[in-house]
C-alpha positions as CSV (number, residue, x, y, z in Angstrom):
1,M,0.0,0.0,0.0
2,S,1.3,3.4,-1.0
3,V,1.9,6.2,1.6
4,R,-0.9,8.2,-0.3
5,K,-3.4,5.4,0.4
6,A,-2.1,4.4,3.9
7,V,-2.3,8.0,5.4
8,P,-6.1,8.4,4.8
9,T,-6.8,5.0,6.0
10,A,-4.9,5.8,9.4
11,M,-6.9,9.1,9.7
12,R,-10.1,7.3,9.4
13,L,-8.8,4.6,12.0
14,S,-7.9,7.6,14.3
15,W,-11.5,9.0,14.2
16,L,-12.9,5.4,14.9
17,V,-10.7,5.3,18.0
18,L,-11.8,8.7,19.1
19,F,-15.4,7.9,18.8
20,A,-15.0,4.6,20.7
21,L,-13.2,6.5,23.5
22,M,-16.0,9.0,23.7
23,I,-18.7,6.3,23.7
24,G,-16.8,4.3,26.2
25,E,-16.7,7.0,28.7
26,F,-20.5,7.4,28.6
27,V,-21.6,3.8,28.7
28,T,-18.7,2.0,30.7
29,D,-17.2,2.7,34.2
30,L,-13.6,2.5,33.4
31,P,-11.3,2.4,36.3
32,G,-9.2,5.5,37.1
33,P,-9.8,9.1,36.6
34,G,-11.4,10.3,33.4
35,W,-8.3,12.1,32.2
36,A,-6.3,8.9,32.4
37,T,-8.9,6.7,30.7
38,T,-10.3,8.9,28.1
39,F,-8.9,12.4,27.9
40,L,-5.5,11.6,27.5
41,P,-5.8,8.9,24.9
42,A,-8.1,11.2,23.0
43,M,-5.5,13.8,23.0
44,V,-3.1,11.4,21.6
45,V,-5.6,10.5,19.1
46,L,-6.3,14.0,18.0
47,A,-2.6,14.6,17.6
48,L,-2.3,11.6,15.2
49,M,-5.3,12.9,13.2
50,V,-3.7,16.3,12.8
51,A,-0.3,14.5,11.8
52,T,-2.0,12.2,9.4
53,T,-4.0,15.1,7.7
54,T,-0.7,16.9,7.3
55,L,1.0,13.8,5.7
56,Q,-1.9,13.1,3.5
57,A,-1.8,16.7,2.0
58,R,2.1,16.3,1.5
59,A,1.8,12.9,-0.1
60,A,-0.7,14.1,-2.6
61,A,1.4,17.1,-3.5
62,P,2.7,17.3,-7.0
63,R,6.5,16.3,-7.4
64,G,9.0,18.2,-9.3
65,E,7.8,20.8,-12.0
66,P,4.1,20.8,-13.0
67,R,3.1,19.0,-15.9
68,P,2.2,21.3,-18.9
69,P,-1.8,21.8,-18.7
70,V,-3.8,19.2,-20.5
71,E,-6.2,21.0,-23.2
72,V,-9.6,19.4,-22.9
73,E,-13.1,20.7,-23.8
74,P,-15.3,22.6,-21.3
75,P,-17.7,20.2,-19.3
76,V,-20.8,22.4,-19.7
77,T,-22.5,24.6,-22.0
78,G,-24.1,27.9,-21.4
79,R,-23.2,30.8,-19.1
80,W,-21.0,29.9,-16.0
81,S,-18.9,31.4,-13.3
82,A,-15.9,30.2,-11.8
83,L,-15.2,29.5,-8.1
84,N,-12.0,28.2,-6.3
85,S,-10.0,28.4,-9.4
86,P,-6.5,27.3,-10.0
87,A,-5.9,30.5,-11.9
88,D,-6.0,32.4,-8.6
89,K,-4.2,29.9,-6.4
90,V,-2.7,26.4,-6.2
91,P,-4.0,24.2,-4.7
92,S,-7.2,25.8,-5.7
93,H,-9.3,24.2,-2.8
94,G,-6.4,24.6,-0.1
95,T,-5.4,21.0,-0.3
96,H,-3.8,18.5,-2.6
97,V,-5.9,15.5,-1.2
98,Y,-8.2,13.6,-3.9
99,G,-5.9,14.9,-6.6
100,Q,-7.8,18.2,-6.5
101,T,-4.7,20.4,-6.8
102,Y,-5.9,22.2,-9.9
103,A,-9.7,21.7,-9.3
104,I,-12.4,24.1,-10.2
105,D,-15.8,24.9,-9.1
106,I,-18.3,26.5,-11.5
107,V,-22.0,27.7,-11.0
108,A,-24.7,28.4,-13.7
109,D,-24.9,32.2,-14.2
110,P,-27.4,33.0,-16.7
111,E,-28.2,36.6,-17.7
112,T,-31.4,38.3,-16.5
113,A,-32.9,41.5,-17.2
114,E,-31.8,44.6,-15.5
115,D,-35.0,44.8,-13.6
116,E,-34.9,41.2,-12.5
117,P,-33.2,39.6,-9.6
118,P,-30.3,37.2,-10.5
119,A,-31.3,33.6,-11.4
120,R,-28.8,32.2,-8.9
121,P,-30.1,32.8,-5.2
122,A,-27.5,35.0,-3.3
123,F,-25.5,33.8,-0.2
124,R,-27.5,34.6,3.1
125,W,-26.2,35.6,6.5
126,L,-29.1,34.1,8.2
127,W,-32.3,33.4,6.3
128,P,-33.3,31.2,4.6
129,L,-31.0,28.6,6.3
130,F,-31.5,26.3,3.3
131,R,-32.9,26.3,-0.2
132,R,-34.2,23.6,-2.5
133,N,-32.0,22.7,-5.4
134,S,-34.6,23.7,-7.9
135,A,-34.0,27.2,-6.9
136,F,-30.4,27.1,-8.5
137,P,-30.0,27.2,-12.3
138,A,-27.0,24.8,-12.2
139,F,-29.2,21.9,-11.0
140,G,-29.9,19.4,-13.7
141,A,-27.6,21.2,-16.2
142,P,-25.9,18.8,-18.6
143,L,-22.5,17.3,-17.8
144,L,-20.5,16.8,-20.9
145,A,-17.3,14.5,-21.5
146,V,-14.2,16.7,-21.6
147,A,-12.5,14.4,-24.2
148,D,-12.8,11.1,-25.8
149,G,-12.3,8.4,-23.1
150,T,-13.4,5.4,-21.0
151,V,-15.5,5.5,-18.0
152,V,-13.5,4.0,-15.1
153,R,-16.1,4.7,-12.3
154,A,-19.7,6.0,-12.3
155,S,-21.8,6.3,-9.1
156,D,-25.1,8.3,-8.6
157,G,-26.9,6.6,-5.6
158,Q,-26.4,9.4,-3.2
159,R,-29.1,12.0,-2.5
160,D,-29.0,15.6,-3.3
161,H,-29.3,17.6,-0.2
162,L,-30.6,21.0,0.5
163,S,-28.3,24.1,0.0
164,R,-25.9,25.2,2.6
165,N,-25.6,28.8,1.2
166,S,-26.3,30.8,4.5
167,L,-23.8,31.4,7.4
168,P,-25.4,28.7,9.7
169,G,-25.6,26.3,6.7
170,L,-21.9,26.8,5.8
171,I,-20.7,26.5,9.3
172,Y,-22.8,23.4,9.6
173,L,-21.1,22.0,6.4
174,M,-17.5,22.8,7.4
175,L,-17.5,21.9,10.9
176,I,-19.9,18.9,11.1
177,E,-20.9,17.5,7.8
178,G,-17.7,17.8,6.0
179,N,-15.7,16.1,8.9
180,I,-18.2,13.2,8.9
181,R,-17.9,12.9,5.1
182,S,-14.2,12.8,5.3
183,I,-14.4,9.9,7.8
184,A,-16.5,8.0,5.6
185,G,-14.2,8.4,2.6
186,A,-13.7,10.3,-0.8
187,H,-16.7,9.0,-2.2
188,R,-18.9,10.7,0.4
189,V,-17.1,13.9,-0.1
190,I,-17.3,14.2,-3.8
191,G,-20.8,12.7,-3.7
192,N,-22.2,11.1,-7.2
193,H,-19.4,11.1,-9.5
194,V,-17.8,10.0,-12.9
195,I,-14.1,9.2,-13.5
196,L,-13.0,9.1,-17.0
197,E,-9.6,7.8,-18.4
198,L,-8.5,10.2,-21.1
199,G,-5.2,8.4,-22.1
200,D,-1.6,9.4,-21.3
201,G,-2.1,8.8,-17.6
202,T,-4.7,11.3,-17.3
203,Y,-8.1,11.1,-15.6
204,A,-11.0,13.4,-15.1
205,A,-13.2,13.5,-12.1
206,Y,-16.8,15.1,-12.0
207,A,-18.0,15.6,-8.5
208,H,-21.5,16.3,-6.9
209,A,-23.6,14.9,-10.0
210,R,-27.3,14.6,-9.5
211,R,-28.8,11.4,-8.2
212,G,-29.9,9.0,-10.8
213,S,-28.7,11.3,-13.6
214,L,-25.6,9.5,-15.0
215,R,-26.1,8.0,-18.6
216,V,-22.8,6.0,-18.4
217,K,-21.4,3.1,-16.5
218,A,-17.9,1.7,-15.9
219,G,-16.3,0.3,-19.1
220,D,-18.4,2.7,-21.5
221,T,-16.5,4.7,-24.0
222,V,-17.5,8.3,-24.4
223,R,-16.9,11.0,-27.0
224,A,-15.9,14.6,-26.3
225,G,-18.9,16.7,-25.9
226,Q,-21.3,13.7,-25.2
227,R,-23.8,14.2,-22.3
228,I,-22.7,11.8,-19.4
229,G,-25.1,13.1,-16.6
230,S,-26.4,16.3,-14.8
231,V,-25.2,18.6,-12.2
232,G,-26.4,18.0,-8.7
233,N,-25.8,18.8,-5.1
234,S,-24.5,15.5,-3.6
235,G,-21.6,15.1,-1.3
236,N,-19.8,17.9,0.3
237,S,-21.3,20.6,-1.5
238,S,-22.9,24.0,-0.5
239,E,-25.0,24.5,-3.5
240,P,-25.7,22.9,-6.9
241,H,-22.5,23.2,-9.1
242,L,-19.8,21.2,-10.8
243,H,-16.5,20.3,-9.3
244,V,-14.2,19.0,-12.0
245,H,-10.5,18.2,-11.9
246,L,-7.7,16.1,-13.9
247,M,-5.5,13.7,-12.1
248,D,-3.0,11.0,-12.6
249,S,-4.8,8.1,-11.1
250,P,-8.4,6.8,-11.0
251,D,-8.0,6.3,-7.2
252,L,-9.0,9.4,-5.4
253,D,-6.9,8.6,-2.4
254,D,-3.8,7.8,-4.4
255,A,-4.1,10.6,-7.0
256,R,-2.0,13.8,-7.7
257,G,-3.6,16.7,-9.6
258,V,-2.8,17.6,-13.3
259,P,-3.3,21.2,-14.7
260,F,-5.9,21.8,-17.3
261,T,-7.1,24.3,-19.6
262,W,-10.4,24.4,-21.4
263,R,-10.4,24.9,-25.4
264,G,-11.8,28.2,-26.1
265,V,-12.0,29.2,-22.6
266,G,-8.7,28.6,-20.8
267,V,-8.8,28.5,-17.0
268,P,-11.4,31.1,-15.6
269,A,-10.4,33.1,-12.6
270,N,-12.6,33.6,-9.5
271,G,-15.7,35.3,-10.2
272,E,-15.0,35.3,-14.1
273,T,-17.9,34.5,-16.2
274,F,-17.5,32.5,-19.4
275,T,-19.9,31.2,-21.9
276,V,-19.9,28.0,-24.1
277,E,-22.0,27.8,-27.1
278,E,-24.1,24.6,-27.2
279,Q,-23.9,24.4,-31.0
280,V,-20.1,24.4,-30.6
281,A,-20.3,21.2,-28.6
282,E,-22.7,19.7,-31.2
283,A,-20.5,20.5,-34.1
284,R,-17.7,18.8,-32.4
285,T,-19.4,15.5,-31.9
286,G,-22.2,15.4,-34.3
287,T,-24.7,14.6,-31.5
288,V,-24.7,15.1,-27.9
289,G,-26.0,12.5,-25.5
290,G,-25.0,9.5,-27.5
291,A,-24.9,7.3,-24.3
292,G,-28.5,8.0,-23.4
């Protein structure tokens, strides 16, 4: 087992030990003072968790000079805005884990008339705490293959939860839900997802897809521009959006990030709006959605 796989496994075991100690303190009558039977071991476990988290990030960091950006097609059509972009900082999401060094998040941002409110609900400090996914224009938008390739993994059985785009919702996501998902493993963090093998040791990961929306399965071949599913709000997500990144392995616990650039778009910076015309995608492939 490689260090990159061993470290997250050790971290999850540390969490389990910590939970066992906490439960044991409440349901058993262990001999000796509480600091010796529970508090001290818990502090040791917490220290191990911090150490393993640091090691995990270091193990997943790229080695040597970054690879040249791999040029692929945009994964969506229409008007979108970028968030957490590698054009602004690397690693873009503050960590190298899961091969997401050069990951990007994008949200649908359709134009509206000057006298109309934005189509995408704004972040709220307090109320409403949560919103239904149907309120966001990204929800249900088509996901397109960024290149010709083979489906390595496709999973869409997780639910699409309510948004977390309020301050209390975001705090809950970061402090409680996010940590629980990390313990459960990468598949609970990225939610419903697709991983494509693009060739030359490059893989594309799509995260937070809509439940039941995937039109492909492991072993299928896809063409660039082909519809493979829909944008959702599953996994560790604050609102319906697409998280996508390239990496050097199909195993999220063992992958390192690979730089990308989208043909005709480049790498949009944080807050930058870009538009991909649908007819361009159709012209590239002849038809869109050939798998379903």
